[in-house]
GUTITI-862644 format. One record per residue: residue in one letter; x, y, z of N, C-alpha, C, CB in turn. Coordinates in steps of 0.2 Angstrom, whole numbers, padded with zeros to 4 digits, always signed. Glycine has a CB too. Layout:
N
AXYZXYZXYZXYZ
...
***
This chain:
149
M-0834-0475-0832-0836-0482-0831-0841-0484-0837-0839-0484-0824
P-0839-0490-0841-0844-0492-0846-0850-0494-0844-0840-0497-0850
D-0855-0494-0848-0862-0496-0846-0862-0504-0846-0867-0493-0851
D-0866-0507-0842-0867-0514-0842-0871-0516-0848-0870-0517-0836
K-0871-0523-0850-0874-0525-0856-0882-0524-0856-0873-0533-0856
T-0885-0524-0851-0893-0522-0851-0894-0515-0853-0896-0524-0844
T-0890-0510-0850-0890-0503-0852-0889-0502-0859-0886-0499-0847
Q-0884-0506-0862-0882-0505-0869-0887-0507-0873-0876-0509-0870
K-0891-0513-0871-0896-0515-0875-0902-0510-0876-0899-0522-0873
L-0903-0507-0870-0909-0502-0870-0907-0495-0873-0911-0501-0863
L-0901-0493-0872-0900-0486-0874-0895-0485-0880-0896-0483-0868
Y-0892-0490-0882-0887-0489-0888-0891-0490-0895-0881-0494-0887
P-0889-0487-0900-0892-0488-0907-0891-0495-0909-0890-0483-0912
L-0895-0498-0913-0894-0504-0916-0890-0504-0922-0901-0508-0918
P-0886-0509-0924-0882-0509-0930-0886-0510-0936-0876-0514-0930
G-0885-0507-0941-0889-0507-0947-0888-0513-0952-0887-0501-0951
Y-0883-0518-0950-0882-0523-0954-0886-0529-0952-0874-0525-0954
N-0889-0529-0947-0893-0535-0945-0900-0534-0946-0892-0537-0937
F-0903-0536-0952-0909-0535-0954-0912-0541-0958-0910-0528-0958
Q-0919-0541-0958-0922-0546-0962-0927-0543-0967-0925-0551-0957
V-0928-0546-0972-0933-0544-0977-0938-0549-0979-0930-0541-0984
A-0945-0548-0978-0950-0552-0980-0954-0549-0985-0955-0554-0974
V-0955-0553-0991-0959-0551-0996-0965-0556-0996-0955-0552-1003
D-0971-0553-0995-0977-0557-0994-0976-0563-0989-0980-0559-1001
S-0973-0561-0984-0972-0566-0978-0967-0571-0980-0978-0569-0976
D-0964-0571-0986-0958-0576-0988-0951-0572-0986-0959-0578-0995
S-0947-0575-0982-0941-0572-0981-0936-0572-0987-0938-0575-0975
A-0932-0566-0988-0928-0566-0993-0921-0563-0991-0931-0562-0999
S-0916-0564-0994-0909-0561-0992-0907-0556-0996-0904-0567-0991
F-0906-0550-0993-0903-0544-0997-0897-0542-0994-0909-0539-0998
V-0893-0538-0998-0887-0535-0995-0888-0528-0993-0881-0536-1000
E-0893-0525-0996-0895-0518-0995-0902-0516-0996-0890-0513-0999
V-0905-0512-0992-0911-0509-0993-0911-0502-0992-0917-0513-0988
S-0913-0498-0997-0913-0491-0996-0919-0487-0999-0907-0488-0999
G-0920-0481-0997-0926-0477-0999-0932-0478-0995-0927-0480-1006
L-0932-0481-0989-0938-0481-0985-0940-0474-0983-0938-0486-0980
A-0945-0471-0985-0947-0464-0983-0955-0464-0984-0943-0459-0988
S-0957-0460-0979-0965-0459-0979-0965-0451-0979-0968-0463-0973
E-0968-0448-0983-0969-0441-0983-0976-0439-0986-0964-0438-0987
Y-0978-0433-0984-0984-0430-0987-0983-0425-0991-0989-0428-0981
E-0987-0424-0996-0987-0418-1000-0989-0412-0997-0991-0419-1007
T-0985-0406-0998-0987-0400-0995-0989-0395-1000-0981-0397-0991
V-0993-0390-0999-0995-0385-1003-0994-0378-0999-1003-0386-1005
T-0991-0373-1003-0990-0367-1000-0996-0362-1003-0983-0364-1001
Y-1000-0359-0999-1005-0354-1001-1002-0347-1000-1011-0355-0997
R-1003-0343-1005-1002-0336-1004-1008-0332-1005-0996-0333-1009
H-1009-0327-1001-1015-0323-1001-1013-0316-1001-1020-0325-0995
G-1018-0311-1002-1017-0304-1002-1013-0301-0996-1023-0300-1003
F-1013-0304-0990-1010-0302-0985-1003-0306-0983-1014-0302-0979
S-1001-0309-0988-0995-0314-0986-0989-0310-0984-0993-0317-0993
R-0988-0303-0986-0983-0299-0984-0983-0298-0977-0983-0293-0988
W-0989-0297-0974-0989-0296-0967-0990-0302-0963-0995-0291-0966
E-0994-0306-0965-0996-0312-0961-0992-0318-0963-1003-0314-0962
G-0988-0318-0968-0984-0324-0970-0988-0329-0974-0981-0328-0964
E-0985-0334-0977-0988-0339-0981-0991-0344-0977-0983-0342-0986
D-0996-0348-0979-0999-0353-0976-0996-0360-0979-1007-0353-0976
V-0993-0364-0975-0991-0371-0978-0996-0376-0975-0984-0372-0976
T-0999-0380-0980-1004-0385-0978-1001-0392-0980-1010-0383-0981
R-1002-0396-0975-1000-0403-0977-1007-0407-0980-0998-0407-0970
V-1006-0409-0986-1011-0413-0989-1011-0420-0987-1010-0412-0997
P-1017-0422-0985-1017-0429-0983-1015-0435-0987-1024-0430-0980
K-1013-0433-0993-1011-0438-0998-1004-0440-0997-1013-0436-1005
R-1002-0446-0996-0995-0448-0995-0993-0449-1002-0995-0455-0991
S-0986-0447-1003-0983-0448-1009-0980-0455-1010-0978-0443-1011
H-0978-0457-1016-0975-0464-1017-0967-0463-1016-0976-0467-1023
S-0964-0468-1014-0956-0467-1014-0953-0473-1017-0954-0467-1006
T-0947-0473-1019-0944-0478-1023-0939-0482-1018-0939-0475-1029
V-0941-0488-1017-0937-0492-1012-0932-0496-1016-0942-0497-1007
T-0926-0497-1015-0921-0500-1018-0919-0506-1014-0915-0496-1020
L-0919-0512-1017-0917-0518-1014-0911-0521-1018-0922-0524-1014
K-0905-0523-1015-0900-0526-1018-0899-0533-1016-0893-0521-1017
K-0897-0537-1021-0897-0545-1019-0891-0548-1023-0904-0548-1020
G-0888-0552-1020-0882-0556-1023-0885-0561-1029-0878-0560-1019
V-0882-0561-1034-0885-0566-1040-0882-0573-1038-0882-0563-1047
M-0887-0577-1038-0886-0584-1036-0888-0589-1042-0889-0586-1030
P-0886-0595-1043-0888-0599-1048-0895-0601-1046-0884-0606-1049
G-0899-0603-1051-0906-0605-1050-0911-0599-1052-0907-0608-1043
G-0917-0601-1050-0922-0596-1051-0922-0590-1047-0929-0599-1050
N-0924-0584-1049-0924-0578-1045-0931-0575-1045-0919-0573-1048
F-0934-0574-1039-0941-0571-1039-0941-0564-1041-0943-0573-1032
L-0935-0560-1040-0935-0553-1042-0937-0552-1050-0929-0550-1040
S-0933-0556-1054-0935-0555-1061-0942-0558-1063-0929-0559-1065
Q-0944-0563-1059-0951-0566-1061-0956-0561-1059-0952-0573-1057
W-0955-0558-1053-0959-0553-1051-0960-0547-1056-0957-0550-1044
L-0954-0545-1058-0954-0539-1063-0957-0541-1070-0947-0537-1064
T-0956-0547-1072-0958-0549-1079-0965-0552-1079-0954-0554-1082
A-0969-0552-1073-0975-0555-1072-0980-0550-1076-0978-0556-1065
D-0985-0552-1079-0989-0548-1083-0997-0549-1081-0989-0550-1091
P-0999-0544-1077-0996-0538-1075-0992-0539-1068-1001-0532-1074
P-0987-0535-1067-0984-0536-1060-0988-0535-1054-0978-0531-1060
T-0989-0539-1050-0993-0538-1044-0990-0534-1038-0995-0545-1042
A-0994-0531-1035-0991-0527-1029-0991-0532-1023-0996-0521-1027
R-0985-0532-1020-0984-0536-1014-0982-0532-1008-0978-0541-1016
A-0983-0535-1002-0981-0531-0996-0974-0533-0994-0986-0533-0990
L-0971-0528-0991-0964-0529-0988-0964-0528-0981-0959-0525-0992
A-0959-0532-0977-0958-0530-0970-0951-0530-0969-0962-0535-0965
I-0948-0525-0968-0940-0524-0966-0939-0524-0959-0937-0518-0970
S-0936-0529-0956-0935-0529-0949-0928-0528-0947-0938-0536-0946
L-0927-0523-0942-0920-0522-0939-0920-0526-0933-0919-0514-0938
C-0915-0530-0932-0915-0535-0927-0909-0534-0922-0914-0542-0930
D-0910-0537-0916-0905-0537-0911-0900-0542-0912-0908-0537-0904
E-0895-0543-0908-0890-0548-0909-0893-0555-0909-0885-0547-0903
A-0899-0556-0906-0902-0563-0906-0906-0565-0912-0906-0564-0900
G-0907-0559-0916-0911-0560-0922-0918-0559-0922-0910-0567-0925
T-0920-0556-0916-0927-0554-0914-0928-0547-0917-0928-0555-0907
P-0933-0546-0921-0935-0540-0924-0937-0535-0918-0941-0540-0928
V-0934-0529-0919-0935-0523-0914-0939-0518-0917-0928-0521-0911
V-0937-0516-0923-0941-0511-0927-0943-0514-0934-0936-0504-0928
V-0949-0513-0936-0951-0516-0942-0954-0510-0946-0956-0522-0941
W-0952-0510-0953-0954-0505-0957-0959-0509-0962-0949-0501-0962
H-0965-0507-0962-0970-0511-0966-0971-0507-0973-0977-0512-0963
V-0971-0510-0979-0973-0507-0985-0980-0510-0987-0967-0507-0990
K-0985-0507-0988-0991-0510-0989-0992-0512-0996-0997-0504-0988
E-0989-0509-1001-0989-0511-1008-0983-0509-1011-0995-0508-1012
A-0979-0513-1015-0973-0512-1018-0974-0515-1025-0967-0514-1015
I-0972-0512-1031-0973-0514-1037-0966-0513-1041-0978-0511-1042
P-0963-0518-1043-0956-0517-1047-0957-0513-1053-0953-0524-1048
V-0952-0508-1054-0952-0504-1059-0945-0505-1063-0953-0497-1057
K-0940-0507-1060-0933-0508-1063-0929-0513-1060-0930-0501-1063
L-0926-0517-1064-0921-0522-1062-0915-0521-1066-0924-0529-1064
S-0909-0520-1062-0903-0518-1065-0898-0524-1064-0900-0512-1062
A-0895-0526-1069-0890-0531-1069-0883-0529-1065-0888-0534-1076
P-0879-0533-1063-0873-0531-1059-0868-0529-1065-0870-0537-1055
S-0863-0525-1062-0857-0523-1067-0853-0529-1067-0854-0517-1064
F-0850-0530-1073-0845-0535-1075-0839-0532-1076-0848-0540-1080
D-0833-0535-1073-0827-0532-1073-0822-0538-1072-0825-0526-1068
V-0818-0539-1077-0813-0545-1077-0808-0544-1071-0810-0546-1084
N-0806-0537-1070-0801-0536-1065-0804-0536-1058-0798-0529-1066
S-0810-0537-1057-0814-0536-1050-0815-0543-1047-0820-0532-1051
T-0815-0543-1040-0816-0550-1037-0823-0549-1033-0810-0552-1033
Q-0826-0544-1034-0832-0542-1030-0838-0547-1032-0835-0535-1031
I-0843-0548-1028-0848-0553-1030-0853-0549-1034-0852-0555-1023
A-0857-0552-1038-0862-0549-1043-0868-0548-1039-0863-0554-1049
I-0870-0542-1039-0876-0539-1035-0881-0536-1040-0874-0534-1029
E-0887-0538-1040-0892-0535-1044-0897-0531-1040-0896-0540-1048
T-0900-0526-1043-0903-0521-1040-0910-0520-1043-0900-0514-1040
I-0915-0520-1038-0922-0519-1041-0925-0513-1037-0927-0526-1039
D-0928-0509-1041-0932-0503-1038-0939-0504-1038-0930-0497-1043
L-0942-0502-1033-0949-0504-1032-0953-0497-1030-0951-0508-1026
L-0959-0496-1033-0963-0490-1032-0967-0492-1026-0967-0488-1038
A-0966-0489-1020-0969-0491-1014-0974-0486-1011-0964-0493-1009
S-0979-0488-1008-0984-0484-1005-0986-0487-0998-0990-0483-1009
G-0988-0483-0994-0991-0485-0987-0985-0488-0983-0996-0491-0988
I-0980-0484-0982-0974-0486-0978-0976-0483-0971-0968-0483-0980
S-0975-0488-0966-0976-0486-0959-0971-0490-0955-0983-0488-0956
V-0969-0488-0949-0964-0490-0944-0968-0493-0938-0959-0485-0943
E-0965-0498-0935-0968-0501-0929-0962-0503-0925-0972-0508-0931
Y-0962-0500-0919-0957-0501-0914-0959-0507-0909-0955-0495-0910
L-0956-0512-0908-0958-0518-0904-0955-0518-0897-0956-0525-0908
***
């Protein structure tokens, strides 16, 4: 017997296509977000008794940076991605990526404390293709955390 709608809302995974992106609290439309990762650097220590006692792996309290990739369709008019990249100097901005339920209410939010653009890639152009033009921006991100609502 299939689960009822309430049980499905509570126990089933959320689809990955219903998400929102806010850059400094301004909403923006993207077709893909990838690279959200938070990790710590580790150090392996070897001492004279490593053969008998094993190696010691220590987690260093310094978080490493990750590269977050945002993909957006190219539209006529101004584009804040290129303006953000070409600003001198480029300023760090906060990001919030929200995974939403079917009503559009955020359920899980990934917060990026600081993101600085490092690369903007133009779309591929092909006369035989009917795909939309999508540009890609890579951000150097730090301070990634997740919040379950």
